[in-house]
Every structure is written in C-alpha cells, then in structure tokens.
N, C-alpha and C positions, 0 to 999 in steps of 0.2 A: 465560511459559513454562509456568506451571501450567495455563493455559487450553489450550495446545497439547497438553500431556501428557494432560489429561482427554479431549480430543477424539480424539486418536490412539489411546489405550488402549481407548476404547470403539468407535471406528468402523473401525479398521484391520482388513482381512480380505483373503483371496485374494491378488491381485497388486496391489502398491503401488508407485507411483513416488514417490520423494522427490527433487524437482528443486531443484538448488542445495543439496545436502546439507550442505555445509560440514564441520563436525566429525563429522557423522553421528549426532548425538544424536536427531534426529527419526526416523531410520531405526531406531535401536536401540529406540525406544519402539514402533514399528510391528511389529517382528520377531516378538514372542511370539504374536501372533494372526494372522499372515500366512503365506501359502504361500511367497511370494518378494517381496523388496523390491529394486527397482532404485534404487540411490543414485547420482544423477548430479551430477557436479561438474566445471565447466569448467577450474578452476585445478589444474594438475598437482600442485603441492606440497601444496595443501589436500586433493586427492583421495588422495594418499599418506598423509596424516595420518588421513583417514577410514578407509582400509583398515586402518591399524594399530589404530585405535580399535575397529573392528568385526570384527576377525579371528576372534573367538570365536563369532560368529553366522553359522552356515553357510547361512542362507537370505537373506543379503544379498549382492548383487553390486554392487560399486562400479565405476562407469563414468566415466572421465575423458573428457568430451566436451561439446560444445555441445548442449543439449537440443533446440534448434530444428532440428538437423540429424540427429537420431537416428531410426532406424527400429526401433521396439520389436517384438519377436517375439511378445509376449503383451500383450493389452489389459489395462488397469488397472481394478480395482474402486474404487481410491482413488488420487487424485493429491494428494500433499502438495507445496505450493509456497509457501515462506516467503521469497519475494523481495520483501519489503514495504518501502515507503517512503511518506512522506506524499504522498497523492494519486497514488501509484505513479509519480512522475515520474523518480526517480533510480535505479530498479531495473527489472529485466526481467520482472516478473510478467506483464504483459499480453502482450508479444510471445511469451514462452515458452508461456503457456497457450493462446494463439491457435494456436500451432503444434502443440502436443501433445494438445490436447483431442480430436482425432479418434481417439486411442487409448484413450479412456475408454469403458468398456462402457455400454450403455443401463442407466440406473438407478444408474450410478456417481456418486461424490461427489468434491468437492475439499475440502481442508482448508488454509487457511480457504476459506469459500465466497463471500466477498465483502467489500466495504468500503462505508462511507458517508462522504462528504466534507462538511464544514461550513466556511463562511467568515464572517469577521467583520471590520468596519472597525476599525482601531486607530490610536492616536496613538503613534508610536514614532520614535526617533532612530536611523535606520540608512540608509545609502545603498546597501546591498547586500542581496540576497536571502540569508536565513540561517535557521537553525533556532533556536527558542526552547529554551534549555537552562539549567537551574538558575535560571530567572527572568530570564535575559538573552537578548536585549536587553529591558529593561523596556518594557512596552507597556500602554496603557490602552484597553480595549474601548469603542467609542463607539456601536455599533449592535447590532441584533438578529442572532442567528446565523441564517444561511441554509443549510439543508441542500440543497446544489445538485447532488449527484451520488450515485447508488447503483449499484454495479457487482456483478453476479452472475457469478462466475467460471465457471459452467457454460455461459454464453452468450458468443458472440463479442463482443468489445469493440473498437471502433476506437481506435487508439492516440492519435489526435489529439483533444484536447478544445479546443473553441472556442465560447464562449457569451458573451452579454450577460446580466448578472445585476443585478437591482434590489435594493438594500440600503437598509433603513430606519435612520435615525439616532435614537438614544434619549438621547444625552448630548452636550451642546455641547462643542466642542473643535476640534482640527485633525486631520483624517484624513490620515495620511502613509504608511499601509500597510494591507495586508489580511493576515489570519492564517488559514491553512488548518489545520484539525484533521481527522484521519482516524480513524475508528473501525473496527476490524477485526472482521468477523463470522466468528468461528472455526467456530461452529455456530449453529443457530437459537437456542440457549439461552446461548451464550457470546459476549459482546461485550466487546472490549477497547478502552479508550481509549489515548491516547498515553502512553508512558513515556520516560525518558531513553534507553532502549535500543531502543525500537520506535516509529517514527513520531512523533518530536517535532514539535510544531506548526511550520509553515513560515511565515515572515514575508516578504512581498513588498512592497518600497517602491513607492509611487505618488506622483503629484504632490500636493503639500500643498494641502488644501482646507479652508477654514473651514466648519464645520457647526454646526447648531443642532438641538435636539430636534424631531423631526417632519420634518426634511429627508429627501429620498430621493436616493440616488446610483445611477448606472448604472455598473457595472464591466464592462469588457471583459477577459476572462481567457482565455488560451490557453496550452497546453503540450503536450508530446509525452510520453506515458507510456513510459518507457524511454529518453527522449531527453535526460535530464539537466536540471539546473537552468538551464542556459543556454538551454533552449527556452522558458522561461517569459516571457510578455508580459502586462502588466497596465496598464490606464489607467482613470481614472474621470472622470466629469463629473456635475455636479449637475443632476437633472431635475425636482426640486420643492423649493422652499425656502419655509419659513414666513415669511421676511422679505420 
C-alpha cells in the first residue's frame, strides 16, 4: 500500500478513474491533486461503503457499475486499477483495462503500469492448485526462475495465455508442481513483490517427474486472465536428461 500511496500522490492529476475502488482508499489518495475522480465499484454494498467513506471529498463520484459497460463522459489522465492477482488469473484486471483503455487520454498513465511473471519448478505435496501462504504448502525450488511474461497495461493484452516454456533443473529431486510469482510494476521506480495480501505465489501441481541437475523440462501452461483458477492447465515432460 505504501507503493500505491507514493505513486498516486505523485502521479494523480486531472481526471482519474479508480476501477474496482473497493473501500475507496485509492480514490481518497488521488483526490487532493485531481480535478475529478470516478470511483467505480460493481458490488452495491461495497459501493455504498465507499460513498460513506468518501462523502467529505466533493471531487469524487462513486459509481456502482460494471466498468466494462460504462461510457465515461470525460477521458482520463490517470487510470488506477488494482484488480490484481497472481498472473492476473483470478481478477478482472485485463478484461477491464482492455475495455476502458479507449477512454485514456494520449500520454495518460495507468497505476500500476504492468506486471512481470516468473515461474519455477518445485517439489511440493499438494493435489490442488493453491496459493503459498505463511510458508504453506511447503515447497522446494528445484530449478532456475524463468521470467516468462511481462505485461504493460497501456497496451491491449489477450486474455488467453498459452505457451510452451523450457525450464532448467539445478537441484535433483521430484518435480511435482510449478510456482508462479508475480511482481507488480506500480511505476518505473516502484516494483512490489508478493505479500500475504497481494499476489501470493501460486502453486500448480503437475505430474511427478524425477529430475537431476542439468535436466531440462518443457512446461505447457495455459490460463485465462480473469477466467479464474479453474482455467489453469499445466503439464510437463522431460526434453533433456543428463542421465
């Protein structure tokens, strides 16, 4: 939150959209340096809470609506959209920005402006896709991190990710999962790693494969950004073995 506060307090100006405003805290940070803030929230009860929280700030308009279906009367200088989740799988960040980006002025910015995704092979005992929280489930990293995806929110991004990724093994063991870690690019100078509250690493089980240092695996990974964890598919095969 400190990173978002620093970025918003320095970058907010003119017309600001805060998409998925929630409690309205990001809108409240944008208000002092902005002409008008549109705080958009789809959930009716949460929108009412935001209105109550922001009632003393007369340059914020709380709108209870689906941002992808809104027609904004004024174009934005800044779009704030903190619909973040690991690899953007379980939140609507990409579908929303793909829809609303047409209302961003030339030279306008988004906060955050992008993400970087990293994946690692792990030895882990879990049968289900899950987030790593407070050290659980315990997992042992067996390979080199692969930075496989970088997304800039100023550009259109296809919601479907589908790639074959080559992963190098550095420690012998049994690969039984892969771990995705997402780094949030709030600004060019502010990069945030995962926290218990934001983008906890995601562990995806795969078929158990015995590996040795120097082996190479090919991972097929696909998911739908905004499609939920049920859209994730992953499988691996060994493409080079030292043995």
